[in-house]
C-alpha positions, 0 to 999 in steps of 0.5 A, spaced: 888 733 276 883 730 280 876 728 278 873 733 283 878 739 282 876 738 274 868 738 276 870 744 280 873 748 274 867 745 269 862 748 274 865 754 276 866 756 268 859 754 267 856 759 272 861 765 270 859 764 263 852 764 265 853 772 266 853 773 259 846 770 259 843 775 264 837 779 260 838 787 259 836 791 265 837 784 270 842 785 275 848 781 277 851 779 283 858 775 282 861 772 289 868 771 289 869 765 294 877 765 294 877 772 295 877 773 302 877 780 305 878 779 312 875 776 319 868 779 321 869 783 327 864 780 332 864 787 336 860 790 331 854 787 333 853 791 340 847 794 343 846 799 349 843 798 355 840 804 358 840 806 366 839 813 365 832 816 367 831 822 363 828 825 369 835 825 372 838 830 367 832 833 363 827 837 367 821 836 362 821 828 364 819 826 370 823 821 375 819 814 373 826 810 374 824 805 368 831 806 366 835 806 373 831 801 376 829 796 371 834 797 365 828 799 361 825 792 362 832 788 362 832 787 370 827 785 375 829 789 381 824 785 386 827 778 384 834 782 383 835 778 377 835 779 369 829 778 366 829 771 362 825 773 356 829 779 355 836 776 355 834 770 351 832 775 345 839 778 346 842 772 345 838 770 339 840 777 336 847 775 337 849 781 342 856 781 343 858 787 347 854 792 351 854 799 352 852 802 359 850 809 360 849 810 367 846 817 367 847 824 370 849 821 377 855 819 380 856 811 379 857 810 386 850 811 387 849 805 383 852 800 387 851 796 394 845 794 398 840 799 401 839 803 395 832 806 394 833 807 386 838 806 381 837 799 382 840 797 375 847 799 377 854 797 375 854 790 378 847 788 375 849 790 368 855 786 368 851 780 371 847 781 365 853 781 360 856 775 363 849 772 362 849 774 355 857 772 354 858 779 352 863 784 353 862 791 356 863 798 354 862 803 360 861 810 359 864 815 364 860 821 366 864 828 364 859 833 368 858 829 374 864 824 375 871 827 376 878 823 375 878 820 382 871 817 381 874 814 374 880 811 377 875 809 383 871 805 378 877 802 374 879 799 381 872 797 383 871 793 376 878 791 375 883 791 381 884 784 385 881 783 392 888 783 395 887 788 401 890 793 398 885 796 393 879 799 398 874 799 392 876 792 390 874 790 397 867 794 396 866 790 390 867 783 394 862 786 399 857 787 394 858 779 392 863 779 386 870 778 389 873 776 382 875 782 378 870 784 372 876 786 367 872 791 363 876 793 358 873 799 354 871 806 357 868 812 354 869 819 357 863 823 356 857 823 352 856 828 346 860 833 349 861 837 343 854 840 343 853 847 344 848 847 350 854 843 354 858 849 353 864 845 353 870 847 348 875 842 345 880 845 349 876 844 355 874 837 354 881 835 352 884 837 358 879 834 363 879 828 358 887 827 360 886 827 367 881 822 367 886 818 362 892 818 367 888 817 373 884 811 370 891 808 366 894 809 373 890 803 376 889 799 370 894 800 364 891 795 360 884 798 359 882 802 353 879 809 353 876 813 348 875 820 346 869 824 343 870 825 336 866 830 332 867 835 326 874 836 323 875 842 327 873 839 334 878 833 332 884 837 330 883 842 336 882 837 341 887 832 339 893 837 338 892 837 346 891 830 347 896 827 342 897 820 343 894 819 349 887 815 346 886 808 345 880 809 340 875 815 337 868 815 339 863 816 333 855 817 333 852 816 327 844 817 325 843 818 318 838 822 316 837 828 310 835 833 315 833 834 322 826 836 326 821 840 322 824 840 315 823 832 316 816 833 317 816 836 310 818 830 306 815 824 304 817 817 307 820 815 300 824 821 300 826 820 307 829 813 307 832 814 300 836 819 302 837 816 309 840 809 305 844 814 301 848 817 307 852 811 309 855 809 302 856 816 300 857 820 306 860 815 312 865 811 308 868 818 306 868 820 314 872 814 316 877 815 311 878 822 312 878 822 320 883 816 320 888 821 316 887 826 320 887 822 327 893 819 325 897 825 322 896 828 329 896 822 334 902 818 330 898 812 330 892 809 327 886 810 331 880 805 331 873 807 331 868 805 336 861 807 334 857 807 341 851 810 338 847 809 331 840 808 329 836 812 324 836 820 325 829 821 327 830 824 334 824 829 334 817 828 337 814 828 331 819 823 327 821 818 332 816 813 330 820 812 324 825 808 328 820 803 329 819 802 321 822 797 316 826 803 313 830 804 319 831 796 319 834 797 312 838 803 315 841 799 320 843 793 316 847 798 311 850 801 317 853 794 319 855 793 312 860 799 312 862 797 319 865 790 317 869 793 312 876 792 315 879 799 312 874 803 316 877 800 322 871 800 326 873 797 333 866 796 336 859 798 334 853 799 339 846 800 337 842 805 340 838 802 344 836 795 346 829 795 349 823 799 349 821 806 348 821 809 341 828 806 339 828 799 342 829 793 338 824 789 342 818 792 346 814 789 352 807 788 350 805 790 357 808 795 362 815 792 364 814 796 371 808 793 373 808 786 370 808 781 375 815 777 373 812 771 376 809 770 370 812 770 363 812 777 359 811 777 352 816 782 347 814 784 340 820 784 335 821 790 332 823 790 325 831 792 326 831 786 331 830 781 325 837 785 322 841 782 328 838 776 328 839 774 321 846 776 321 847 772 328 844 766 325 845 766 317 852 770 316 859 767 316 866 769 319 870 771 313 868 777 309 869 775 301 869 779 295 863 781 291 861 785 284 855 788 283 852 790 277 845 793 278 841 800 276 842 806 281 838 812 283 840 819 283 839 822 290 838 829 286 834 826 280 829 831 278 829 835 284 824 831 288 828 832 294 827 839 297 833 838 302 838 834 298 843 840 299 844 838 306 846 831 304 851 833 298 854 839 302 858 833 306 860 829 299 867 829 296 867 824 290 865 827 284 868 830 277 870 837 276 867 839 269 870 846 269 876 850 270 877 855 276 872 860 275 874 865 280 878 872 279 885 871 279 886 877 284 884 878 291 880 884 292 882 887 299 878 892 303 883 895 309 880 894 315 882 897 322 886 891 326 887 887 320 894 887 316 892 883 309 897 882 303 898 877 297 905 874 297 907 869 292 900 868 290 898 867 298 893 871 301 896 873 308 892 876 314 894 878 320 888 879 325 887 883 331 879 882 330 874 877 331 870 879 325 873 879 318 870 879 311 874 884 307 878 879 302 874 876 297 874 874 289 868 874 284 865 869 279 860 868 274 856 862 275 850 858 272 843 858 276 841 851 279 848 848 278 853 844 283 859 847 284 865 846 289 869 851 293 876 849 295 882 851 298 888 850 303 888 854 309 894 855 314 893 858 321 898 860 326 896 862 334 889 863 332 886 860 338 879 863 339 873 858 337 871 862 331 877 861 327 877 862 319 874 859 313 872 860 306 865 862 305 861 863 298 855 868 298 850 870 292 852 876 290 845 879 291 846 877 298 847 872 303 840 870 304 840 867 297 846 863 298 851 862 304 855 856 304 862 855 309 867 850 309 870 847 315 873 852 320 881 852 322 883 854 328 889 854 333 896 853 329 895 848 323 899 847 317 896 847 310 889 844 310 885 842 304 877 845 306 872 844 301 864 845 300 859 842 295 853 846 293 848 848 288 846 855 286 839 858 287 835 859 281 836 866 278 843 866 281 848 869 276 854 871 280 857 869 287 863 872 292 868 868 295 870 871 302 876 869 307 871 869 313 872 870 320 865 871 324 864 872 331 863 876 337 867 878 343 874 881 345 879 881 339 884 876 338 890 875 335 893 870 330 895 869 322 892 866 317 895 864 310 890 862 304 892 859 297 889 855 291 882 857 292 878 855 287 871 855 285 869 849 280 863 847 276 862 840 279 858 833 278 858 830 285 857 823 285 850 822 288 849 815 285 847 810 289 846 802 287 839 799 288 842 793 291 847 793 297 851 786 298 855 784 304 858 777 302 861 772 307 863 764 308 863 760 314 868 758 318 869 751 315 868 754 308 862 749 306 857 755 306 856 762 302 852 767 305 849 774 302 845 780 305 842 783 300 838 790 301 834 792 295 834 800 296 829 801 290 823 802 295 817 801 290 820 796 285 822 789 285 829 787 282 831 781 278 838 779 279 842 773 277 847 771 283 853 767 280 858 764 284 866 764 282 870 758 285 864 755 289 860 749 287 853 750 290 848 745 292 842 744 288 838 749 292 839 756 296 835 758 303 832 764 302 830 769 308 826 775 307 825 781 311 819 785 309 813 788 310 807 792 307 811 798 306 817 802 308 814 805 314 811 798 316 811 797 324 810 791 328 807 796 333 799 794 332 800 788 328 806 784 331 808 780 325 806 786 320 814 786 319 817 779 319 822 774 316 819 769 310 823 763 309 823 759 302 828 755 298 830 757 290 833 752 286 840 753 283 841 752 276 848 751 273 851 754 279 846 760 278 841 763 283 836 767 280 832 772 285 827 777 285 828 782 290 822 785 292 822 792 294 824 795 301 827 788 303 833 785 306 834 778 304 839 773 307 841 768 302 845 761 305 848 757 300 851 750 301 857 747 297 855 741 293 858 734 296 862 731 291 
C-alpha cells in the first residue's frame, strides 16, 4: 500500500469514527465521495423570458407592451440589442436553457422589419439565447396557431436556406441565413384549465396535427405535451400513444390557493410549501412515469417548463419575492436533479421584473435611457441559481442525513393540512378494512347493478349515480385511506367514475373523492387520504358518478374497496441536502437547506472516502426573516461568506434558521 493511500484510509476512518461523538440531538451529514449517483443535468437551470403582454389575452390589463417589445427589460427595442446588464446577470446565474412565451398572438407578427409592436420576437429572443450560450424552448400557441403555422415556424427556425424553403428564405431576409436548430417545442400552455374549455380528447387530436406537421419539416425536433391529472393524462395519451417526446409539468408548491392562503401565517405557509416537493412531487414523478410508460410504451421524460412558489393571487404575490420562495426553489432544484425523476429540463417562471422575476430594475425599464447603465436588484431566488452555478459540481454523490423532523400535521396548527395530505401516498395502514362486506344497492332507472365474484358491476345509461354504497364506523379527527380498483369500458363522457366517502351526517361535513376514471381502462388503483371531522362516527363510501347533461352509456367494475385507518408519512427532515463533486474530483460541494424556520441546527459534516483540506468555504443565503425581501433594502437578503476549520475530517456547522448554505471543500494535497 502506498503512503498516500494509507493516509487516506487513516483519515477516512478518523472522520467516520467521529460520528459516534456527535452529541445527542446534533444532526449528522455523511457524504460518500465514492458513491456517484449520476451526472448533473445542466438543463434544470433554465428560465423563462416573457414576451406575451397581459393585455393581449386578459381584458383587465392594458396593452403596455413591456413584455412584447422589451421582453420585460431584456431587450432594448431602440438599439435593437439585448440589455447588457440583464444578459450578464443571466450568465452569472448559469441559465442554460430559456423558454419563450410569445403570447396570444400569431408568431408571424413577431418577425420582420417595420413592426410597430412585438419587437422582442423570435429572432430577438434567439439572439439573446445565443449571447447566453443557452438552448431554447419554444411555446406554440394552441388557440391562435394551427398546424400549418407550427410547421412554418419549424421551417423558419431549422430549415436550410437552399431555395426550397420559403420560410428559411424569410429568416435570411431577417438577418439570419443559418438555421437556428431549435430542438424543443411545447404545444399549448396549461390547456387543461376549465376556462379554456378544452377536453383531453380535443387537445390530443389537435396536438397530433401539430406533431405530424412539425415532424414532417424536421424529424429531429422534440415535442412536448401538457400533463395534468392522472385522468387527463390517461384520456389524452390513449389517443396520442407514443407520438410525444416529453411531458410538460407546471409545479407551484403551496398548501392552498387564494383566500385560504391569506388566513395562514408565513411560518405555516412556508413550512407546508417546503414539504410538498419531497412528500408530494417525488411521488408525482414516480406515478406519472408509470402511467405514461404503460400507455405510450416508452419512458417519457419531464419538462418542468414553469415552477415557482404557488402564490398567484394579488394579495399573496409578494411572497414570490421572499427568502421563503428562494428556499422552495432550491428544494425544487434538488428533486429535479435526481436521475430517477427523469427531468429533461426545467425553466423557472420567470427571469426579470414583475412579481415573479428573480431580478428587478431599480427604475422603469421602458422609460430608461439605455445610453446609461441600468441597475438591477437581485431578488432572493436569484442567489439560488448563482450559488448553484458557481459552487456546485458536475456529478451527484450520495449523502446520508440524520436530523430532526417536523410533522406537518403536528398539533393541528395548520388549518389546511388536509389539502396537502390528500395527495400523499406513503404511510402505514394501522387497521383492517372497516367497510361492510356487502354493497348496498338501490335500484335506479337506467342502471343495472350487481355483485359477481366480489366485483361490483354497473352498466350505466345515466350520467348521475350514487346508489351503490358501503358503511363504516370511524373515529373523529383520525386519518383514513379510501382505496380500491376500478375498471371501465366505453365510459367516454368527462364525468367518469370515482369512489367517494361522505360523513353519514351529510356531505357538507365530509366529501372526499378519488380520481375519476373514464374511457376504456383496465384495473386501476385509486385512493384518497383524509381526516375525519370532529364528532364524526360513521361514513358512507359510494361508487360515484356525478354530472349533468344527456345520458351516456358505459360499464364500470369495482373491486377490493377498503377503508383503513392510516398513518400518513407527514414527517419532513429539517435539513435537506444535495451533494456533488467537481469534474476532476478535487472538490466536494453541498447545498443545505435548513427548513427549521425558527431555530438553528447544530450539525457535523463527515466525509467518507475523501481527505479534506483544513478549511471549508461557506456561503450562506439568509435574511432577517422567512418573508424578507430586497424590494426596499436591496441587500436585505444576501449571501455571506466565511471559512470554517475542518478538524479530523469533520466539519462542525451551525445552520441558521431559514437558510440555504453552499459548502465547498477541497481535497487535501498530499
